[in-house]
N, C-alpha and C positions, 0 to 999 in steps of 0.2 A: 737506325740508319740503314740504307741497302748495305749488302755484303760488297768487298770492293776486293775481288780476285786478281792475283797476280799472273797471267795466263800468256803465253806466247802465241802472239796470233799477228797475221797481216792486217794491217788497218786498212780499212774501204777507202775510195776515195769518191765514193759518187752518189753522199749525200749530202743534206741540204748544210750549209755553214751561214751562222748569224750574228756574226761578233760585229758586223755592222750596225745593229740594230739596237745596242746597248747604250744606254746613254752613260758619259765617262766617267768612272768612279774616283779621277784623279781630282776631281773638280768637288769641292765641299756641296752637302747636300743642297743649299740654296741655290749655289748657280747651276743645277741640273733643271733641266726643261720639264714643265708636268708631262707625264705620263698619261693621260684621258685628257679625253677633248674639252677646250674652256666651255663658261658656262654655267649653268648652275646646277649642282648634285644636291638632291634629295636624299639623306641619308634617315632611315627609321631607327629610332631607339624601341626597341620590343618593350612590350608594357610589363612593367614588375622589376624591368633591368635598371639598375642604378649605372650610369658612367660617371666615374669618380673624374676622369680628366678627358676633358672634350676633343683635343689637341690630338693625346692617343688613339681614343677612339676613331677619328677622323682618318689619319694617318692610314691604320690599319684597317680599314673601311674601302680607302683611293688606293692605297698602292705610293701614296704620294711620302714625302721624306715630310718626316716629323718637324724639322725645321723650316720644310719650306711651309709646311701647314703655319706654323706658328707664323710666321712671318704674313699668309693670308689674311690669318684672324687679328695681327698686330692693325690691318689694314680695312679692318670691320668689314670681312667678305664672308665672316660666319654669323648667321642669326638663327635665331629659334623660331618656333612655327609662329610667334607675336612680332615677328620682326626685330626681336629687342639683338643685338649685338654681343655675342659672349666673346670671354676670353678663354685662352687657354688651359686654364686650371678651372672652367666653369664647371659645374656636377649638372649633368641632365638625366631626367628621369622619366623616362616612356617620351611619346611623341617622334617627332623629327627635327632635325636640323637641315642647313640649306647653305653648302660651301657654294663659293661663286668662284672658279676659276678663271682666271684672267688668261688672255692670248697670249705665248711665248713671245717675249721681246723678239723685235725683228731689229736689227742694227743697220742704220743707214749707211754706214760704211765701217769698212775692217781696214785698219790702221798697217801699212807694212812697218816692219820693224829689222833694219839691217843689222842692228845689233847682236841678233840671236844668231848664232853659229850651229849650223846644222850641215854635219858631211856628206853629198851625196855620192854614193855606190855605184850609181848606173842611173847612163840617161841616155832614153832614143827621142824621136819626135811624139812620142805617144805615154812615155811615163818618166819617172823619176823613179827611184828608190832610194831613202836615204837614211842615213843611220843617227837615230833619234837618241839623244842623249836623256839618263835619265833626270828625274826633275821637270821634264816639258811636258805640258799638257798638250794634247792631240791639235783640238779644233777649241773656238770659242763658245760660249755658251751665254746663258744670261746672265748680266751683272760681273763678266769675264772676257771683254771682249779682247785683251790686249795678254802682250807676253807668252803666246801659244805657237807651234810649229806654225800651223796659218798662215800668222803675221810674218813669222821667217821667211816662208813659202813667196807670200806676196812681193817681198822686199826682192826677189830677182825679177820682177819684170813680167813672168810668164803667164800665160793665159790659162787657166784651169777647168775641169770639167765641172757644169753647175747643178747635173740631175741629184745630188744629194743634197742640196738647199744652199742657200747665201751662206748661211756660217759656217762649213764644209766643200769649199772649192778645192777639188781635186781628192778630196779622203774619200776612201774605200774601205776601211778601215781603221782600227787603230790602238794604240799599245797605252797601259794603264801609265799613269805619270810615272811612278816610280820604276816601269819597265825601260832599256834601254834596248837599241837597236833596231834592226830595219822595217821599215815599213814603205807602202807603195803609193804613188799618188800619181793621179791621172791628169793628163796634160789638157783634154780636150774631153766632152760630153762621149763621142764612140768609144774612147779608151775607157771612161768612165764605167760607161756601161757595160762593156766588155769584160773587165777587169771584176766588176761586180757578181757578173754572170759563173765567172771562174769560181769566186770565195762560193757564192751559193751550191755551187755544183762539186765544192772541192776538190778543184782542179789546182789551187794554190797549193804547194806543201810547205808548211810554215815550221822550222825547226827551232827549238828555244833550247837554251844551255841552262841549268839550276842545281844551285849547291843546297842538300838537303841534310838535316840531321838523322844522324843514326848511320845503319848499315841496310841497305833496302838488298831484300833477301835474294829477288829474281832479277837476272843479267837483263832480260829483256819481259816488259809486262804492259800491260794493258788496264786502265784503270775505268771503267764505264758506272758513272753513279749520276742521277739529274742533282743536279742543281736549280734552287732557287734562292729567294730573299730568308734569309736567317729568321725565324719566326721571335727569337729571342731580342735581335737587334738588326733593324732593318738596313740600317748602314751596313752591315756585312752580307756576304753569300755565305749558305751554306749546303751540304747535302741532305737534300730533303725528299720523302718519299713523293710527293709530289711536282716535282721540278723540270726543269727541261732539260732533255736528253743530252746528257756531255760524256764525250770521249776523248781520253787523253792516251796515246802510248809513249813507252820511254824506256830507253836503254842505259846501262850503266857506261859513264866514260870513263871512272876515276873513282877509288876509292882509298878515304883515308881513316885514320883510327877512330874519328868519331862522325866523319861526314860522308856524303856521297854526292859526286857529279854526276849530274844526268843530261842525257840528250832525251826532249820531247816534243812528239809530233802532235799538235795542237790540231786534233780532227772535227772537233766542233768548237765552236769560239763563245762559248759564256764568261759574262762578268766575271773575272776572277779565276778562273777555272784553273789554270794549272795551281794556284797557290790554294785552293780551296780542295781540291783533288789531292794533292800531295799531303794537307794537313788532314786529310779525312783517313787516307792511308799510313798515318803515323810518322810520317817525315815531311814534317813545314819545311819551306824554303828559309834559307839563312837570312836575318837580316829585315824579315818580315813584320813592321809595327803593327801589323793588323791583324793577322793572325797568327802569328808568332808569338810564344811565351818563352820567358827566363831564357834558357839556354840557345833556343831557334832564334830567336829576337834579334838576340844581342849577336850572335854569329862569332866567327872565328875571329881572332884576333885582327885587328887594321880593316874591319869590313864595315862600313859606315854609310852602307843602304841597302835594298832590296838586292839579292844577287838571282837576278831572273833577266836575261839576256834573248833578246830575235834573235837567232844567231845565224841563219838561211833561211832562203826563200826561192823556189821555182815555180814560175808562172809561164804562161805562154803571151810572147809578146802581142797585142792585136792588130797591128799593122802587118808584121811579118810573119806571122804564128811561127818563128824560133822561140825555142825555149830559152827562156831568162833564168841566168842563175845568180844568185848576190850572195854573198857573205860579208858579215860584219865581225871582225876579232873581238874577244872580251875587253873592253873597257882595260886600261892598266891598272885601274885600282882593284879591278875582281881578279886580274892575272896577278897580282901581286899577292893575294890572299891566297890563292892556290899556292904559289910558290912557298907561300909561309907554311902552309901544311905541308906540304913535299918536305919541306927542310925536318919535319918530325917524324922522329921514328915510330914504327907500327909496331905493336908485341911482338915479340920474339927475335927482335932484332931485323925485321923487314922494314925496307921501305916503302914507300908511293910508290905507284909507276910514274914514268917521266908524264912530260906533258901532254898537251893536245895533239890531235893528228891533225 
């Protein structure tokens, strides 16, 4: 694993940001669209090699989730060189197997859902900035066309930019399902193109708040470590030598007896980046059901969700070229957790410093 130095550096703002390109990890694996082009994919099994489970072999070679591969196999889309359909637990000795990857599902319509409440923090002729609640998936995907932020947005009756695809009207970036906070929505193609270009050029400043386990040593720091699929569990991400470059800046905002509240600058935008980087640093995010264990997974008393919140956004308005700043205060449930920690005495009779600036 690469070293994760805690340094004091000014974060760059002129490099590529790619959080728009990653599939939404909030969706179950079988609901994420294929990550390889549709059509037949022939996979060679080296002579003399024995594949004990063909579903695992195909998932490793294609990068598709194992559950998605299993669904294709159950649909009869995996055959051997003789054209025989294989099962997920089939054993293969040499030769090749062929997987038929179907095109992604295309929705004939997306249904507005006025029952989903999403507060609007900022609005002009080009943009919406909304405060997404935890537990809400951002955009629809195959098998999951309802109950998303997009369905809620459509209920407003607005038109949205369409250049990101039929299932992502107005969407330019996203938040994980379990993360709350600010998210930008474009009302037209020109605005969507502008914001996506700003994201790519790292002109959009995104700051998060996270409560992490332990005492973070450096008051200000920068984590720079590549992120890719965890080779031991493809549903998770990890710091891996051949991963994509990922950079997270942080500042300590408040210290408690066993926890630290951080402000985090998302310089790049890899899947689960903040959660993976902080776990690798030895300070996992409180309440994380994927990367946390033991105390960190449970979190402090009263915590019932991931303590990660997209707190502040800064970008340039596409039409007026004015700087737009937006903030979303911590949800009441998370603020209550901090209040509980502040009420606990620290060692030597000291108490945690008061609330957020």
